[in-house]
C-alpha positions as CSV (number, residue, x, y, z in Angstrom):
1,M,-15.0,24.8,-35.4
2,F,-18.4,23.5,-34.1
3,S,-21.0,22.7,-36.7
4,L,-24.5,21.8,-35.5
5,E,-25.6,20.6,-38.9
6,S,-22.6,18.3,-39.2
7,L,-23.1,16.8,-35.8
8,F,-26.9,16.3,-36.4
9,C,-26.4,14.6,-39.8
10,H,-23.8,12.2,-38.3
11,V,-26.1,11.4,-35.3
12,D,-29.2,11.2,-37.5
13,D,-27.6,8.8,-40.0
14,F,-26.7,6.5,-37.1
15,C,-30.2,6.6,-35.6
16,K,-31.9,5.8,-38.8
17,A,-29.8,2.6,-39.1
18,F,-29.9,1.8,-35.3
19,E,-33.6,2.4,-34.4
20,S,-35.0,-0.1,-36.9
21,Q,-32.8,-2.8,-35.5
22,W,-33.2,-1.8,-31.9
23,H,-37.0,-2.0,-32.0
24,K,-36.8,-5.5,-33.4
25,K,-34.8,-6.6,-30.3
26,L,-37.1,-5.1,-27.7
27,L,-39.4,-7.4,-25.7
28,R,-43.1,-7.0,-26.7
29,H,-45.7,-6.0,-24.0
30,E,-48.8,-8.2,-23.9
31,G,-51.2,-5.6,-22.7
32,R,-52.0,-2.3,-24.3
33,R,-49.7,0.6,-23.5
34,R,-50.0,4.2,-24.5
35,V,-46.9,5.6,-26.1
36,R,-47.0,9.3,-26.0
37,A,-45.5,10.9,-29.2
38,R,-42.5,13.2,-28.6
39,S,-42.1,16.6,-30.1
40,V,-38.4,15.8,-30.9
41,C,-36.9,12.7,-32.2
42,L,-34.1,10.6,-30.7
43,S,-31.4,12.0,-33.0
44,E,-32.4,15.6,-31.9
45,I,-32.2,14.7,-28.2
46,M,-28.8,13.1,-28.7
47,T,-27.5,16.0,-30.7
48,I,-28.4,18.5,-27.9
49,L,-26.8,16.3,-25.2
50,I,-23.6,15.9,-27.2
51,A,-23.5,19.6,-28.2
52,F,-23.6,20.6,-24.5
53,H,-20.1,19.0,-24.0
54,Q,-18.8,20.9,-27.1
55,H,-19.6,24.3,-25.6
56,H,-18.2,26.1,-22.6
57,Y,-21.3,25.9,-20.4
58,R,-20.8,24.3,-17.0
59,N,-24.5,23.7,-16.3
60,F,-26.9,21.8,-18.7
61,K,-30.0,23.7,-17.5
62,H,-28.4,27.0,-18.3
63,F,-27.2,25.7,-21.7
64,Y,-30.7,24.4,-22.5
65,L,-32.7,27.4,-21.5
66,N,-30.3,30.2,-22.6
67,H,-28.6,28.6,-25.7
68,V,-30.8,25.9,-27.1
69,K,-34.2,27.4,-26.5
70,Q,-33.2,30.9,-27.6
71,Q,-30.6,30.4,-30.4
72,W,-31.5,26.9,-31.8
73,C,-35.3,27.2,-31.7
74,S,-35.4,27.3,-35.5
75,A,-33.2,24.2,-35.8
76,F,-35.4,22.3,-33.2
77,P,-38.9,23.7,-33.6
78,G,-40.5,21.1,-31.2
79,L,-38.4,21.8,-28.1
80,P,-40.1,20.8,-24.9
81,S,-39.7,22.3,-21.5
82,Y,-36.5,21.6,-19.5
83,Q,-38.3,19.3,-17.1
84,R,-39.7,17.2,-19.9
85,F,-36.4,17.0,-21.7
86,V,-34.7,15.8,-18.6
87,E,-37.3,13.0,-18.3
88,W,-36.4,11.9,-21.8
89,M,-32.6,11.8,-21.2
90,P,-32.5,8.2,-19.7
91,S,-34.1,6.8,-23.0
92,T,-30.9,7.7,-24.8
93,L,-28.6,5.5,-22.7
94,I,-28.5,2.4,-25.0
95,P,-28.3,4.4,-28.3
96,L,-25.4,6.5,-26.9
97,C,-23.5,3.3,-25.8
98,V,-23.8,2.0,-29.4
99,Y,-23.0,5.3,-31.0
100,L,-19.9,5.7,-28.9
101,K,-18.7,2.3,-30.2
102,H,-19.4,3.7,-33.7
103,C,-17.2,6.7,-33.0
104,F,-14.1,4.7,-31.8
105,G,-10.9,4.8,-33.9
106,S,-9.1,1.9,-35.4
107,C,-6.2,0.1,-33.8
108,T,-2.8,1.0,-35.3
109,G,-0.6,-1.4,-33.3
110,I,0.3,1.2,-30.7
111,G,-1.9,2.0,-27.7
112,F,-1.9,3.7,-24.3
113,I,-4.0,2.7,-21.4
114,D,-4.8,4.7,-18.2
115,A,-7.5,5.3,-15.6
116,T,-8.8,8.5,-14.2
117,S,-11.1,9.2,-11.2
118,L,-14.6,10.5,-11.6
119,K,-15.7,12.0,-8.3
120,V,-19.5,12.1,-7.6
121,C,-19.4,14.1,-4.3
122,H,-17.0,15.9,-2.0
123,N,-15.2,13.7,0.5
124,R,-16.9,15.5,3.4
125,R,-20.4,14.4,2.1
126,I,-19.6,10.7,1.5
127,S,-21.5,9.6,4.6
128,R,-24.6,11.5,3.5
129,H,-24.4,10.7,-0.2
130,Q,-27.4,8.6,-1.4
131,V,-27.6,8.9,-5.2
132,F,-24.8,6.4,-5.9
133,E,-25.2,4.3,-2.8
134,G,-24.1,0.7,-3.6
135,L,-22.6,1.8,-6.9
136,A,-19.8,4.2,-6.2
137,A,-16.9,3.4,-3.9
138,R,-13.9,5.0,-2.2
139,G,-10.7,4.9,-4.3
140,K,-7.2,6.3,-4.2
141,T,-5.2,8.1,-6.8
142,S,-1.6,9.3,-6.7
143,V,-3.0,12.6,-5.3
144,D,-5.7,11.8,-2.8
145,W,-8.7,9.8,-1.9
146,F,-12.0,10.2,-3.7
147,F,-15.6,8.8,-3.8
148,G,-16.9,7.8,-7.2
149,F,-15.8,5.8,-10.2
150,K,-12.8,5.1,-12.4
151,L,-12.9,5.6,-16.1
152,H,-10.5,3.3,-18.0
153,I,-9.6,4.3,-21.5
154,V,-7.4,3.0,-24.3
155,V,-6.2,5.3,-27.1
156,N,-3.9,5.1,-30.1
157,E,-1.0,7.5,-31.0
158,L,-3.5,9.6,-33.0
159,G,-5.5,10.4,-29.8
160,Q,-8.5,8.3,-30.9
161,L,-10.4,6.3,-28.4
162,L,-10.2,2.5,-28.8
163,N,-12.2,1.3,-25.8
164,V,-13.6,2.5,-22.5
165,T,-15.0,1.0,-19.4
166,L,-16.3,2.3,-16.0
167,T,-15.7,0.7,-12.7
168,P,-16.2,1.6,-9.0
169,G,-13.4,3.6,-7.4
170,N,-12.0,0.7,-5.4
171,I,-11.4,-1.6,-8.3
172,D,-7.7,-2.4,-9.1
173,D,-6.6,-0.8,-12.4
174,R,-5.4,-4.2,-13.7
175,Q,-8.7,-6.0,-13.3
176,P,-10.5,-4.7,-16.5
177,V,-7.4,-4.7,-18.7
178,L,-8.2,-8.0,-20.5
179,D,-11.7,-6.8,-21.5
180,L,-10.4,-3.4,-22.5
181,L,-7.7,-4.8,-24.8
182,C,-9.9,-7.6,-26.4
183,G,-9.8,-7.2,-30.2
184,L,-6.7,-5.0,-30.2
185,F,-3.1,-5.9,-31.2
186,G,0.4,-4.6,-31.1
187,K,2.0,-2.8,-28.2
188,I,0.2,-1.3,-25.2
189,F,1.9,1.1,-22.7
190,G,0.6,1.8,-19.2
191,D,1.8,3.4,-16.0
192,R,3.0,1.9,-12.7
193,G,-0.5,0.9,-11.7
194,Y,-0.5,-1.8,-14.3
195,V,2.8,-3.5,-13.3
196,S,2.2,-7.2,-13.2
197,Q,4.3,-10.0,-14.7
198,K,1.2,-12.3,-14.7
199,L,-0.9,-9.8,-16.6
200,A,1.8,-9.2,-19.2
201,C,2.3,-12.9,-19.8
202,Q,-1.5,-13.4,-20.0
203,L,-2.0,-10.7,-22.6
204,L,0.9,-12.0,-24.7
205,A,-0.5,-15.6,-24.5
206,E,-4.2,-14.9,-25.0
207,L,-4.3,-11.7,-27.2
208,G,-0.8,-11.6,-28.6
209,I,-0.3,-8.1,-27.1
210,Q,3.1,-6.8,-25.8
211,F,2.3,-4.9,-22.6
212,F,4.8,-2.3,-21.3
213,A,4.4,-0.7,-17.9
214,K,6.8,1.6,-16.1
215,P,8.5,-0.3,-13.3
216,R,8.0,0.8,-9.7
217,R,10.7,2.5,-7.7
218,H,11.9,-0.7,-6.0
219,M,12.0,-2.7,-9.2
220,K,14.9,-3.0,-11.6
221,N,14.6,-1.6,-15.1
222,K,14.3,-4.2,-18.0
223,L,16.0,-4.0,-21.3
224,M,13.8,-2.4,-24.0
225,L,14.2,-1.5,-27.6
226,L,14.9,2.2,-28.2
227,H,11.7,2.6,-30.1
228,D,9.6,1.1,-27.2
229,K,11.4,3.2,-24.7
230,L,10.7,6.4,-26.6
231,L,7.0,5.4,-26.9
232,S,6.8,4.7,-23.2
233,R,8.0,8.2,-22.5
234,K,5.2,9.6,-24.6
235,R,2.5,8.1,-22.4
236,S,1.6,11.6,-21.3
237,I,-0.7,11.8,-24.3
238,I,-3.4,9.8,-22.5
239,E,-3.1,12.1,-19.5
240,T,-3.7,15.1,-21.8
241,I,-6.8,13.3,-23.1
242,N,-8.0,12.7,-19.6
243,D,-7.5,16.4,-18.8
244,Q,-9.5,17.4,-21.8
245,L,-12.3,15.0,-21.0
246,K,-12.7,16.5,-17.5
247,N,-12.1,20.2,-18.3
248,I,-13.5,20.6,-21.8
249,S,-15.9,17.7,-22.2
250,Q,-16.9,18.0,-18.6
251,I,-17.5,14.4,-17.8
252,E,-16.9,15.0,-14.0
253,H,-19.2,17.0,-11.7
254,S,-21.0,16.4,-8.4
255,R,-24.5,17.6,-9.3
256,H,-25.9,14.2,-10.5
257,R,-29.3,13.2,-9.2
258,S,-29.6,9.9,-11.1
259,P,-27.1,7.1,-11.9
260,V,-28.5,6.8,-15.4
261,N,-28.1,10.5,-16.2
262,F,-24.5,10.2,-14.8
263,C,-23.8,7.5,-17.5
264,V,-25.5,9.7,-20.1
265,N,-23.3,12.6,-19.2
266,V,-20.1,10.5,-19.4
267,L,-21.1,8.9,-22.7
268,C,-21.9,12.3,-24.3
269,G,-18.6,13.7,-23.1
270,L,-16.7,10.9,-24.6
271,I,-18.6,11.2,-27.9
272,A,-17.9,15.0,-27.9
273,Y,-14.2,14.2,-27.6
274,C,-14.4,11.8,-30.5
275,H,-16.0,14.5,-32.7
276,Q,-13.2,16.9,-31.7
277,P,-11.4,17.8,-34.9
278,K,-7.9,18.3,-33.4
279,K,-6.9,15.7,-30.8
280,P,-3.6,15.2,-28.9
281,S,-1.3,13.0,-31.1
282,L,2.3,11.9,-31.4
283,Q,4.7,12.8,-34.2
284,M,5.7,9.3,-35.3
285,E,8.0,10.7,-37.9
286,W,10.2,12.2,-35.2
287,L,10.2,8.9,-33.2
288,L,11.2,6.9,-36.2
289,S,14.0,9.4,-37.0
290,Q,15.4,9.0,-33.4
291,T,15.6,5.2,-33.8
292,A,17.1,5.3,-37.3
């Protein structure tokens, strides 16, 4: 059940601790610069952006004009026009990055890794696309080709996010694995796109992580413990999470007009998922009973 008060209190508590430290790190400007006061604070802007991904609206403009301005006007008395609010959205990029880290779950020793495509335009419009020129790239999934980015995520068996990263669509799935798994421990399970003996040995040597990836069709199966084999079959949990991020949190659409606002949209969708009360999870009791 969505609660605007609970979301705002959580975001506001973070902003109170973050803003004081953030302003100390900013570079000072020598000359005088006029800073126009805003009618809403940072925590209010972040709350509205995150709340959009917790509702069933497909368009942020429609959500802001028909839901926020009409139903939440008493909660946010200083709401600006839609154009002014869009101008303020890029200023939330860094706070949202830090807040997402604040919302991550804790490593339990079991993790699942996967990548999903984020299309930024239809394939027929790739030659005319200019918003993400030099940033997005053509990539290929098991289904078809796309133009955009890849979102790499790591989750635990409780469905909590442990780490995320964003790469162009043409980057090999194995390339960001070391950075993604830094600070984690235990066993990590991936799909065929992560098959690499060198990567598995490197993770074990540098991070002490046992990495399991489903072998490709021409490869021979390796002997595994029954518990590990059952966990590898439950890797579909991360595919369910990717589906919810796209269809419920709406992190993918082709209406972006700014790379910064694209990042803000993805971050808010991930944060909205972290606040989701019921996440896809595994019944570890059942798995333990099968291996007993």
